[in-house]
N, C-alpha and C positions, 0 to 999 in steps of 0.2 A: 477227512477229505471226501468229497462227494463226487461220484462219477455218474454220467448218464447211463441208464440201464437199457438203452436201445440196443437191440441185438444186431450183429453184422448181417448183411443181406447180400447175396451174390448179385453181381451186375448183370443186367439184361444185355443182349447183343448190341443194342443201340448205345447203351451206356459204355460198354467195352470199347466201341469205336470212338466215342467222344473222349474217353479217358486216355486211350492209346495215342490219339492224335495230339491232345493237349500236352501230355507228358513227353512225347517225342520232340515237339518243338521246344519245350522247356529244357529238357536235358541237353539238347544241342546248344541252345542259346547260352545256358549257364556254363557249360563245359568249355566253350570257346574262350572264356575269360578266366579260367583257372590260372593260378600262378605257374602251372606247367602247360598253359594253353598256347595259342598260336604265336604270341609275342615272345614266349620264353626261349625258344631255341635260337632265334636271331640275337637276343640279348646275350645268351651264354657264349655263342661263337664270337660275338663282338668283344667280350671280355678275353676270350682265349686267343683270338687271332689279331685283334687290334690293340688291346691293352696288355696282352701277353701275361695274363694272370695264371697262377698255378691252379690245379684242380681243387686244392684245399681252399684257396681264396674264393673260387666260384661257389664252393659249398657254403662258405661263411656268408656270402651274399644271400644265398637262398635261405639260410638259417635266420638271418636278421629280417629279411623282407617278409617272412612268414609270421612275424610276431603277432599281428592281429588274429591269425588263424589259431594260435595257441590258446586264445581266449574264446574259441568258438562256443563253448558251453555257456558263456555269458550271453551271447546272441540267442542261443536256444532258450535260456530263461526269459530273456526279454520278449521273445516271440510268444512263449506260452503265457506270460503274464499280461501282455497287452498287444493288441493288434488294432490297426485303424478301423474305426467303427464301420465305415462304408465299404472299404476295399479288402480288409483282412490281410491275408498273405500277399495279395496282389499289390498292396501298398508298399510292401518291402521290395517287391520286384521293381516297381516304379522308382523308388528312392535309390536302390542300388544301381539300376540301369543308368539313371541320370548321372550318378557319381562316377561310374566307369567312363561314360562318354566325355565328361569334363576333364577327367584325369588324363585320358589318352590325348585329347587335344592339347592340354598343357605340355605333356611330354614331347609332342611333335613340334612345339614352338620354341623349346629351349635346347641348348647344346647337350648332346648325350655324354655327359661326364659322369663319373662314379657317383657323386653326391646327388645329382638330380635323378639319376636312375634309381638310386637307393630310396629316396623319399617317394618318388612316383610309384615305384613298385609296392611299397608299403601301403600307399593309398589304394592301389588296385586290389591288393589283398583284402583291405578293409571292406570295400564295396562288393567285392566278390563274396565275402562272408555274408553280407546282407542278403544277396539273392540266393546263395546256396542254402542258407538257413531256411528260408521260405520254401524252397524247392524240396529239401529233405523232409521237413515237417509235413508238407502237403502230401508227399509220396507215402509217408508212413500212415497218415490219417486215412487216406483213400484206400490204401492197401489193406488195412485192418477192417475198415467198414465194408468193403466190397469183397472180402475173402479172396484177395488176389495178391498176397504178399510175394509169392514166388514168381508170378507173372510180371509184377511190377519190378521185382529185382532183376528178372531177365531183361525186361524192356530198358530199365535204367542202365544196365551194363552194356546191352546191345547197342542202343541208340547213343549212349554215352561214349561209345567207341568212335563215333563219327568225328566229333571235334578232336579226339586224340589223333586219329589218322590224319586229319587235315593239318593239325598242329605240327606233326613230325614230317609229313610228306611235303607240305607247302612251306613249313617253317625252314627246312633245310635249303630249299630253293630260294626263299626270301633272303636267307643269310648270305648266299652267294651273289645275289643280283640286286637286292633292294637296300636302301639306306634305312636306318632305324626310324627316321622321321616318316618315311612312307609307310613303314609297318604300323606305326602308331596311328596314322591317319586311317589306315584300313581298319584297325581295331575299333576306332571311334565310330566308323560307319556300321560295323557289325553289331556293336553294343546297342544300337538303336532298336534292334529286334526285341529286346527286353521291354521296351516301352509298349509295343503292341501287345506283347504277352500279358502285361499287367492289366490291359483292358478287356481281356478275354474272360468272360464270366459264364459259368454254367452251374446249375444246381447239382449236376452229377459230380462235379469236382469240389464244390463248396457246400457240403451237406448241412450247413447251419452249425448248431452247437453239440451235435452228437459226439459223445466220447470226450468232451472237453472238461478238464478239472476246473472247479470254481476258482476265479482269478485270485481272490483274497487268500486262498489257502496255499497257493503255490509258493508264495514268498515265505510262508511260515513253516513249511514242511519239507524243505529240500533234503534233510537227513533221511526221509523215507526212501529216497532213491537208492540208498545203500542197502536197503532190505531186498531189493530186486536182484537176486543172485543171477538170474538169467540175463538181465540187461547188462550187468557189470561184466559177466564173462563174455557176452557177445562183443562188447566194446574192447575187451582185452584181446580177444582173438583178432579182431579187425586191426588193432594196433600192431600185433605181432606180424600179421600178414604184410603190413606195409613197412616193417622195419627190415629193409633190404640193403645192406651195405654195398652189395655188388651190382645194384640195378640201375643206378642213375649216373652221377658225375664220374665215378670210377669207370663205369662202362664206356662213357663217352670218350674219356681220355685213353682208355685201353684200345678201343676200336679205331680211334683216329690217329693215335701216336704209334701204337705197336702194330696193329693190323693194317694201318695206313688207309682207312676209309676216308673219303672226302666228306665235307659237311652234308652234301646232298645224299650221299650213300648212307651215312649214319641216320639221316632222317627217314630214308626208305626202310632201313632195318627196323627202326622204331615203329613206323607205320605198319609194316608187315606183322610185327609182334602184336599190335593192337587188332589188326584185321583178323588174325588167326583165332581170336577169342569169339568172334561173331557167330560162327556156326554152332558152337557149343552153347553160347548164351541163348540162341534161338531154340535149341533143343531143351534147355533147362525149363522153359515154359511148359513143356510136356512132362519132363522128368519129375518136376515137383508135384505133379498131380497123380503120379503113379508110384512114387517111392517116398518113404518118410524122409523128413529133413535130416534126421540122425544118420541115415544111410548115406545120403548125399554129402553130408559133412565129412564123414569118415573116409569114404573112397575118394572124394575130391582132394582131401588133404594128403592122402597116401600118394596120389599121382603128382601132387604139386611140390612135395618136399624137395626133389632134386631138380627143380625147374631151371635153376641158373647154371647147372653143370654143363649143358651143351654149349654155352658161350665159349668154353675153352677149346671147342672144335673149330671155331671160326678162323679162316685163313685168307678169305677173299670176300669181295662184295657178294658174289653168288652164294657162297656158303653162309654168309651172314643172313641172307633172306630165308634160306632153308631152316637154319637154326631158330630164327625168330618165329617162324611158323610153328615149329615144334614146341617151343617154349610157351607160345600163346595157347595152344591146345592143352598143354599140361596144367595151366593155371586157371582155366576158364570155369570149370565146375566149382572149384573151391571159392573163387571170387563171388560167383552168383549165390552160392550157399551161405557164405558168411554175411552177405548183405541181406539175404532172406532172413537169416537168424536175427539180425539187428532189427528189422522191421517187426518181426513176430514178438520180440522180447520187449519192445517199447511199452511202458505203462500208458494206459489211456490218458489223454490230456497232457502228457509230458513228451509228446513226440519230438518237439523242437529241442528240448533239453537233452534227452538221451542221444538223439542223432548228432547233436552238436558236440556232446562229450566224445562221441566216436570220432567226429571230425577233428576235434582238438588232439586226440591221441594219434590220429592219422598223420597230422602235420608234425607234431612233436617227434613221434617215433620215426616218421619218414625223413625229416630233416636231420635229426641226430644220427640216424642210420646212414644217411648219405655222407655226413661229415666223417663218421667212423670209416666208411668205405674209402673216401679220398685219403684219409690219414694212413690207412693200411696200404693203399695203392702206392703212395709216395715212398713208403718205407719197405714194402715187401712185395710189390707188384700185385697182380690181380687175383692169384689163387686164394690167398687168405680171405678176400672179399666174398668169394663163392662159398668157401667153407663156413664162414660166419653166418651167411644168409641161410644156408641149408640147415644148420643147427637150430636156428630160431624157428624155421618152418616146422622142423620135426617136433619141437616143443609144443606146438599147437595140439598134437595128438594127446599130450598129457592133460590139456585143459578140457578137451571135448567131453570126457565122461562125467564131468561135474555140472554140465548144463542140465537143468530140470527137464525131465522127460515130458512134462506137460507142454513144453514149448516145441520139442523136436520129434515127438513120437508119432505125429499124425502127418498125413499128406496135406496139401495146401487147403483144399476146400473143407477138410475136416477140422482144421486148426482153430477156427474162430472162437467157439464157445470155451474150449479148454484154456486157451491163452487168456481170454477175458477173465475166466474164473481165477487163474493164477494171479493176474494183476489185481483183482479185487481183494483176494486173500491177503496179498502183501500190503495193500494200502490200508486195510481195515485192522490188521493185527498190530 
């Protein structure tokens, strides 16, 4: 397998501005259409309040509608094997954006019954996969080439919080006051932003063929991925971090049924949880340039292990907001560090493949963890959900020592050459 030998080069101040602006718009645009995006909360509460489904039934719906995302690694392989000649990754943004708009319009035109919502949400997951694959691969490629993996990780998580906050804060209000038809029409209008993003071209963002593996070799050498211990462990940690039985459907039912929060108050709780990450994400852009990634991974995980325990202290809407802020602060460093690790560990030219393997694990572990949480909640209430999540987070500390030091031992701007040497050694052996 042949790699480009061009060395990573730090971005100039002008390039930093272009890169930050482009990715800020991209992260917000893609995040709004995540399966947990703006339309998700109104749909969940429609099932709970209008169709009177149990927490386990809602979890099953999420499990089934995420089926396209379980095959994210296939989308990654497709991206690394072939990209539109003229538009590259922007071609995938255009295709996925058009698919999202058409699907939202179709959902707005038909009755909101279980079957139509099931098929429609599966299609939304499929087109979201297309745009998120292009976004993740491009983030990795630019981060490695410009020696800014930590800063792009911080930007991804910081700006990526915006659609999360909007989804929960606005989604809860939409659930109380809007019909699903109106919600889907709103989403169709928002998805048009991805069309404009697809036509935004800059050499600072699309540096040609630097670091890309020859197309004909990718299809023949997929087993080489399994020789990248760093990449495999990075994806495993990302999966474990997102396996949280106590964090989603079980939490929604616990806080709305037991603590008696309204739909809007639950949305405010989730929004505050997301907002609380932001100051730490902003600081991570500085921390990654002053501390080694290994240090940030270790201490970030230590702080994050008991992240869900404070939920047990919630007894009112006011305490829910305080606890949400505390939990967000506890999980911010680890989230940014794990994503930084993913970007650093990606082999050159296989950015889409490895990042989408991580996305596949994210959705599989996330949805099955959610199903486990709802199963535990219906049989033993909420405490076992918190215990199970805490145990899984603690096991990340067992995995961390096995990550190659060539990936984690340097600060951000020192990491480029050693990470590239590690990738080359694995591919040539």
